[in-house]
VEXSESE-739334 format. One record per residue (C-alpha): chain; y, z, x; residue number from 1. Coordinates in pm, whole numbers, plus 32768, in hexadecimal, padded with zeros to 4 digits. Last residue first. Layout:
N
R,A,Y,Z,X,NUM
...
// end
This chain:
384
R,A,7A88,8302,8F38,384
R,A,7C00,8321,8F35,383
R,A,7C1E,81AE,8F7B,382
R,A,7B37,815B,8E57,381
R,A,7C09,822A,8D65,380
R,A,7D4F,818A,8DD7,379
R,A,7CBC,802E,8DAC,378
R,A,7C31,808B,8C54,377
R,A,7D81,8111,8BE0,376
R,A,7E37,7FD9,8C58,375
R,A,7D3C,7EF5,8BA9,374
R,A,7D64,7FB6,8A64,373
R,A,7EE0,7FA0,8A77,372
R,A,7EC7,7E2C,8ACA,371
R,A,7DF6,7DF1,8990,370
R,A,7EE9,7EBD,88BE,369
R,A,8011,7DF4,893A,368
R,A,7F65,7CA5,8905,367
R,A,7F0F,7CFF,879D,366
R,A,8075,7D6F,875B,365
R,A,8103,7C28,87E6,364
R,A,801B,7B5A,870B,363
R,A,8087,7C25,85DC,362
R,A,81F8,7BF9,862B,361
R,A,81CD,7A80,8657,360
R,A,8113,7A61,850F,359
R,A,8203,7B51,8467,358
R,A,833A,7A83,84AA,357
R,A,8413,7B6F,83DE,356
R,A,84E1,7B1E,82A8,355
R,A,85ED,7C06,8226,354
R,A,85B8,7CB0,80D9,353
R,A,866D,7D4F,7FB7,352
R,A,85FD,7E3E,7EA5,351
R,A,8716,7EA0,7DB5,350
R,A,87CB,7FEA,7DF5,349
R,A,87F8,80CA,7CC7,348
R,A,8689,8128,7CAE,347
R,A,86A0,81BE,7E0E,346
R,A,8770,82DA,7D6E,345
R,A,864B,8375,7CB2,344
R,A,862D,84A0,7D9E,343
R,A,8794,84FD,7D43,342
R,A,8717,8559,7BE6,341
R,A,866A,869B,7C4E,340
R,A,8507,8722,7C5D,339
R,A,8435,85E4,7C4F,338
R,A,831B,8632,7D43,337
R,A,823A,86C4,7C35,336
R,A,812D,87AD,7CBA,335
R,A,7FCC,8778,7C2E,334
R,A,7F1A,87A7,7D80,333
R,A,7E1E,8695,7DC8,332
R,A,7CAA,86C6,7D97,331
R,A,7BCF,86CD,7ED0,330
R,A,7B51,857D,7F47,329
R,A,79EF,8507,7F8A,328
R,A,79B0,8413,80A5,327
R,A,791C,82B4,80B2,326
R,A,7895,826C,820D,325
R,A,7966,81B5,830F,324
R,A,794D,8087,83F7,323
R,A,782B,7FD1,8351,322
R,A,78B4,7FE7,81ED,321
R,A,7A0C,7F8D,8272,320
R,A,79A6,7E44,830D,319
R,A,79AB,7E44,848A,318
R,A,7ABB,7DA8,8562,317
R,A,7A38,7D49,86BC,316
R,A,7B1D,7C54,8770,315
R,A,7A80,7AFF,87B8,314
R,A,79C6,7AAE,88F8,313
R,A,7A60,7A1C,8A31,312
R,A,79F5,78D4,8AD6,311
R,A,7B46,782E,8AA6,310
R,A,7C44,792F,8A40,309
R,A,7C51,7987,88CE,308
R,A,7D97,791C,8832,307
R,A,7ED0,79DE,87D9,306
R,A,7F8D,795D,8907,305
R,A,7E71,79CA,89EF,304
R,A,7D8B,7AD9,8976,303
R,A,7C3C,7B49,8A05,302
R,A,7C97,7C26,8B2B,301
R,A,7B55,7CC3,8BA8,300
R,A,7AC2,7E1A,8BF0,299
R,A,795B,7E4B,8B7A,298
R,A,7908,7F9C,8AE4,297
R,A,7892,7F2B,898D,296
R,A,77D0,7DF7,8A08,295
R,A,785C,7CB5,896C,294
R,A,7819,7C0C,881C,293
R,A,784D,7D3A,873D,292
R,A,7807,7CAD,85E2,291
R,A,7912,7CA6,84D1,290
R,A,79D8,7BA2,8594,289
R,A,7B47,7B77,85DD,288
R,A,7C16,7A68,8686,287
R,A,7BA6,791F,85E6,286
R,A,7B49,79E2,84AB,285
R,A,7CB9,7A35,8470,284
R,A,7CF9,7AA0,8306,283
R,A,7BBC,7B4F,8294,282
R,A,7B51,7B79,8400,281
R,A,7C43,7C9B,83FC,280
R,A,7B24,7D61,8365,279
R,A,7B6A,7E44,823D,278
R,A,7A86,7D78,8159,277
R,A,7B86,7CF5,805E,276
R,A,7B10,7BBE,7FAA,275
R,A,7BB6,7A82,8031,274
R,A,7BEF,7973,7F28,273
R,A,7CAF,7A57,7E3B,272
R,A,7D8C,7AE1,7F51,271
R,A,7DD6,7982,7FD5,270
R,A,7E39,7905,7E7B,269
R,A,7F18,7A34,7E45,268
R,A,7FC8,79F6,7F92,267
R,A,7FEA,7881,7F4A,266
R,A,807E,78C4,7DF2,265
R,A,8177,79B4,7E8F,264
R,A,81D6,78AE,7F93,263
R,A,8239,77BD,7E7F,262
R,A,82EB,78CD,7DBB,261
R,A,83BD,7943,7EE2,260
R,A,846F,7A92,7EC0,259
R,A,8349,7B48,7E20,258
R,A,8298,7BC6,7F59,257
R,A,83D7,7BF3,8021,256
R,A,847E,7CC6,7F15,255
R,A,8347,7D9E,7EF0,254
R,A,832A,7DCF,8068,253
R,A,8499,7E30,807B,252
R,A,8470,7F27,7F5E,251
R,A,8345,7FC0,800F,250
R,A,840A,7FD9,8154,249
R,A,852A,8081,80A1,248
R,A,8437,817D,800D,247
R,A,838E,81B5,815F,246
R,A,84DC,81E1,8211,245
R,A,8551,82DB,8108,244
R,A,8409,8396,812F,243
R,A,8427,83B3,82A9,242
R,A,82D8,83E9,835A,241
R,A,8297,8273,837D,240
R,A,83D2,8240,844A,239
R,A,83AE,80C6,8468,238
R,A,82B3,7FEA,83B3,237
R,A,82AB,7E78,840E,236
R,A,82D8,7D71,8300,235
R,A,8221,7C72,822B,234
R,A,81E0,7AFC,821E,233
R,A,80C7,7A64,82E1,232
R,A,803E,7909,8325,231
R,A,7ED4,7894,8334,230
R,A,7E71,7733,8399,229
R,A,7D12,76F9,8312,228
R,A,7D9B,7672,81C8,227
R,A,7E5F,7562,8279,226
R,A,7F21,74A2,816E,225
R,A,7F82,75D1,809D,224
R,A,7FAB,76AF,81D0,223
R,A,7EF3,77EF,8189,222
R,A,7F77,7947,8135,221
R,A,7F5F,7A9F,81D4,220
R,A,8044,7BBD,8167,219
R,A,804C,7CA6,8294,218
R,A,80C9,7E0C,82A7,217
R,A,8106,7E71,8410,216
R,A,80D6,7FD1,8498,215
R,A,8015,7F65,85CE,214
R,A,8153,7EEC,8675,213
R,A,80FE,7F83,87C8,212
R,A,8232,8061,87B8,211
R,A,81CD,80DC,865F,210
R,A,806F,8123,86E2,209
R,A,8105,81E8,8804,208
R,A,8190,82E0,8707,207
R,A,8030,831D,8686,206
R,A,7FA9,8351,87E7,205
R,A,80BE,844A,8838,204
R,A,804A,852D,8720,203
R,A,812D,85B7,8610,202
R,A,80A2,84D7,84FC,201
R,A,7F32,8501,854D,200
R,A,7E92,8658,857B,199
R,A,7FC8,8730,854C,198
R,A,8065,867D,8424,197
R,A,7F16,8621,838D,196
R,A,7EA3,878D,8390,195
R,A,7FED,8824,831F,194
R,A,8015,8732,81F7,193
R,A,817A,86BC,8213,192
R,A,8127,8548,8219,191
R,A,7FED,856F,8147,190
R,A,800F,8644,800B,189
R,A,817F,8691,8032,188
R,A,81F5,8529,805C,187
R,A,80C8,8482,7FB4,186
R,A,815A,8494,7E53,185
R,A,82BC,844F,7ECB,184
R,A,8244,8305,7F5A,183
R,A,8183,82B8,7E1D,182
R,A,82A8,8300,7D37,181
R,A,83AA,823F,7DFF,180
R,A,82D2,8106,7E0F,179
R,A,8282,812A,7C9C,178
R,A,83F4,814B,7C4B,177
R,A,844B,8017,7D19,176
R,A,833A,7F4E,7C6D,175
R,A,83B0,7FBB,7B13,174
R,A,851B,7F6F,7B65,173
R,A,84C2,7E17,7BEF,172
R,A,83E6,7DB8,7ACA,171
R,A,84E7,7DFE,79BA,170
R,A,8419,7DA7,7887,169
R,A,852B,7E40,77AC,168
R,A,847F,7F16,76A5,167
R,A,8327,7F41,773D,166
R,A,83D1,7F6C,788F,165
R,A,84B1,807F,7808,164
R,A,837E,812C,7781,163
R,A,82E0,8113,78DA,162
R,A,8413,81A8,7984,161
R,A,8436,82B1,7875,160
R,A,82D4,832B,78C0,159
R,A,82E8,830A,7A3C,158
R,A,83D3,8428,7A99,157
R,A,82F3,8524,79EA,156
R,A,8218,8504,7B1F,155
R,A,80AC,84A5,7AE3,154
R,A,7FC6,85D3,7AC1,153
R,A,7EC6,84FF,7A07,152
R,A,7F01,85B5,78BD,151
R,A,8077,8594,78FF,150
R,A,8055,841C,78DD,149
R,A,7FEB,843B,7770,148
R,A,8152,840D,76F4,147
R,A,8120,82B0,7780,146
R,A,8057,8241,7652,145
R,A,815A,814F,75CC,144
R,A,80D8,8093,749E,143
R,A,8042,7F3D,745B,142
R,A,7EDA,7FB7,747E,141
R,A,7E73,7EBE,758C,140
R,A,7FCE,7EB7,7624,139
R,A,7FD6,8031,7649,138
R,A,7E6C,802E,76BD,137
R,A,7EBA,7F47,77E1,136
R,A,7FF8,8005,783A,135
R,A,7F2F,8146,7831,134
R,A,7E39,80A0,791E,133
R,A,7F4B,8056,7A1A,132
R,A,7FCB,81BA,7A0B,131
R,A,7E6A,8243,7A34,130
R,A,7E4C,8165,7B6B,129
R,A,7F88,81EA,7C10,128
R,A,7F41,835C,7C50,127
R,A,7DD7,834E,7CC2,126
R,A,7E1F,8200,7D6C,125
R,A,7F37,829C,7E37,124
R,A,7E65,83CC,7E8D,123
R,A,7D3A,8302,7F06,122
R,A,7E08,8222,7FEE,121
R,A,7EC2,8351,8079,120
R,A,7D7A,840A,80B1,119
R,A,7CD5,82DB,8150,118
R,A,7DEF,829F,8246,117
R,A,7E01,840E,82A8,116
R,A,7C87,8436,82BE,115
R,A,7C70,82FC,8393,114
R,A,7D6E,8381,848A,113
R,A,7CB0,84CB,84A2,112
R,A,7B63,8418,84D6,111
R,A,7BEB,8338,85E8,110
R,A,7C8D,8463,8693,109
R,A,7B44,8523,8690,108
R,A,7A84,83FA,871B,107
R,A,7B85,83DD,8832,106
R,A,7C8B,82CB,8826,105
R,A,7CDA,81AF,8917,104
R,A,7B80,8113,892E,103
R,A,7B39,811D,87B7,102
R,A,7C9C,809C,878D,101
R,A,7C3F,7F58,883E,100
R,A,7B0C,7E9E,87BE,99
R,A,7AF0,7F3D,8666,98
R,A,7A9A,8099,85E6,97
R,A,7C03,8108,85AD,96
R,A,7C5E,7FA2,8556,95
R,A,7B7C,7FCF,8426,94
R,A,7C6D,80C2,8382,93
R,A,7DA0,7FF3,83D9,92
R,A,7D00,7EC3,8338,91
R,A,7CBB,7F8F,81FF,90
R,A,7E23,8007,81F3,89
R,A,7E91,7E9C,820E,88
R,A,7DC0,7E43,80E0,87
R,A,7E60,7F6B,8029,86
R,A,7FB6,7ED9,8075,85
R,A,7F46,7D8E,7FE1,84
R,A,7EB0,7E22,7EA6,83
R,A,7FD5,7F10,7E72,82
R,A,80CA,7DEC,7E89,81
R,A,7FF8,7D32,7D89,80
R,A,7FF7,7E61,7CA1,79
R,A,8170,7E90,7CD0,78
R,A,81A7,7D44,7C20,77
R,A,813F,7DC9,7ACE,76
R,A,81A8,7C84,7A1E,75
R,A,806F,7BE7,7AAE,74
R,A,7F99,7CAA,79B3,73
R,A,7E31,7C2A,79C3,72
R,A,7E4A,7BA2,7B26,71
R,A,7F0F,7CD8,7B89,70
R,A,7DFC,7DB9,7B02,69
R,A,7CED,7D01,7BC2,68
R,A,7DBF,7D13,7CFF,67
R,A,7DEE,7E8C,7CE2,66
R,A,7C80,7EB9,7C8B,65
R,A,7C0B,7E09,7DC8,64
R,A,7CE0,7EE1,7EAD,63
R,A,7C61,801F,7E0D,62
R,A,7AF2,7FB7,7E27,61
R,A,7B14,7F55,7F96,60
R,A,7BE1,8086,7FFB,59
R,A,7ACB,815F,7F73,58
R,A,7A49,8214,7E3F,57
R,A,7B87,8210,7D70,56
R,A,7AED,8113,7C80,55
R,A,79F8,8205,7BDE,54
R,A,7AE9,832D,7BCD,53
R,A,7BFD,825B,7B37,52
R,A,7B11,81CF,7A2E,51
R,A,7A9B,8328,79C3,50
R,A,7BF8,83BC,79B0,49
R,A,7C74,828A,78F2,48
R,A,7B57,82AA,77F7,47
R,A,7B8F,8420,77C1,46
R,A,7D06,83F8,7795,45
R,A,7CD5,82DF,769A,44
R,A,7BCF,83A8,75D9,43
R,A,7CB8,84D6,75CD,42
R,A,7DCB,83F3,7549,41
R,A,7CF2,837C,7427,40
R,A,7C8D,84E3,73D3,39
R,A,7DFE,8541,73C9,38
R,A,7EA2,85F4,74EC,37
R,A,7FAA,8703,74CC,36
R,A,8113,869B,7519,35
R,A,81A2,86AC,767C,34
R,A,831F,86A7,768F,33
R,A,842C,85EC,7754,32
R,A,858F,861C,76D8,31
R,A,8634,862B,7830,30
R,A,8564,8507,78AA,29
R,A,85D1,8434,7781,28
R,A,873E,8472,77CE,27
R,A,8709,8417,793C,26
R,A,8665,82CD,78DF,25
R,A,8789,826D,7802,24
R,A,888B,82E7,78FC,23
R,A,87EB,821B,7A12,22
R,A,87E0,80E1,793E,21
R,A,8949,8112,78DB,20
R,A,89B4,8134,7A48,19
R,A,88E3,800A,7AB1,18
R,A,897A,7F39,799C,17
R,A,8AD7,7FA5,7A03,16
R,A,8A9A,7F3E,7B6C,15
R,A,8A00,7DF3,7B06,14
R,A,8B23,7D84,7A31,13
R,A,8B01,7D72,78B9,12
R,A,8AEF,7C05,7848,11
R,A,89E3,7C44,7745,10
R,A,8AB7,7D3D,7688,9
R,A,8A40,7EA8,767D,8
R,A,89BD,7F40,7539,7
R,A,8853,7F1C,75A6,6
R,A,887B,8006,76CC,5
R,A,88FF,812A,75FF,4
R,A,87EA,80F2,7501,3
R,A,86D2,811D,75FF,2
R,A,85EF,8207,753E,1
// end
């Protein structure tokens, strides 16, 4: 399958290797076909369909399965990235019912924002988890089963990518391809969905969230000597509606996550020791609490340099199962995003990252949102 690659000398330069890799994958895409299923393959498809449906129940179940898969197959680095990004999605969902956004947004706006986050989270798992399970079964049966991807409406782009990974164990290329695939997968189904575009993405309130810094992705980890002292890696999202920006952002997150092995171990350790609940209390219990400790309508500034002011109560951040009910999803359209080869161009650029001081950025974002809520309440009281 990859004979053209295997004939190259080991000292081939990076540019040539990328070109050969691209040609190899492109050739396989052009000769893609779907053979009839055997009884064995039908059983695999049935089991994966059943398992995906069970574990795609909520943000909690999805997030947990990503981490469990990574712990079993750490070579699939995207699974850890998916776990951490999905954690952040859960925090964003509960923020809508938490201390501050529940005062800034109407009930209808909260529900619309939640539906967007939940739909994207559901769609990505619906597309990605069958791929992960096919990797599991391919190893278990010592044969590639990725020709079955089409039976889960996964883009034809991914079959040669996975087969290339089986052959070369190129973690970076696989992770980049999965990032590209999932962002393209939600592009038409969420980002350009007429309802989400009008009700959320084109609204002033959504654009204000970027200004407030509420579109951060945090990778918490503990100080080895001081386990209660939490640090953050990660980055801040910009231009969420742009697919090229989202793909580049995903590549940057991936590069950051796996750029420091010592920090990576700390991030994984923290994730394993702190089950995902959706509450921001998971990482900062000194600031957040799952119980509302102050009256809902009371106006007060609680934060001072990322600490709770003396005499103030902690910030309300409910667990996901308290904030939102589990919802049913309509099936996704079977359209394939991969329509021309130019869409695969991000594969040619390796993931790179620049470090951000996420602890400082996160503290600043929290202060901004608190001041925005206080300003709105002051204006409201003056009018009344």
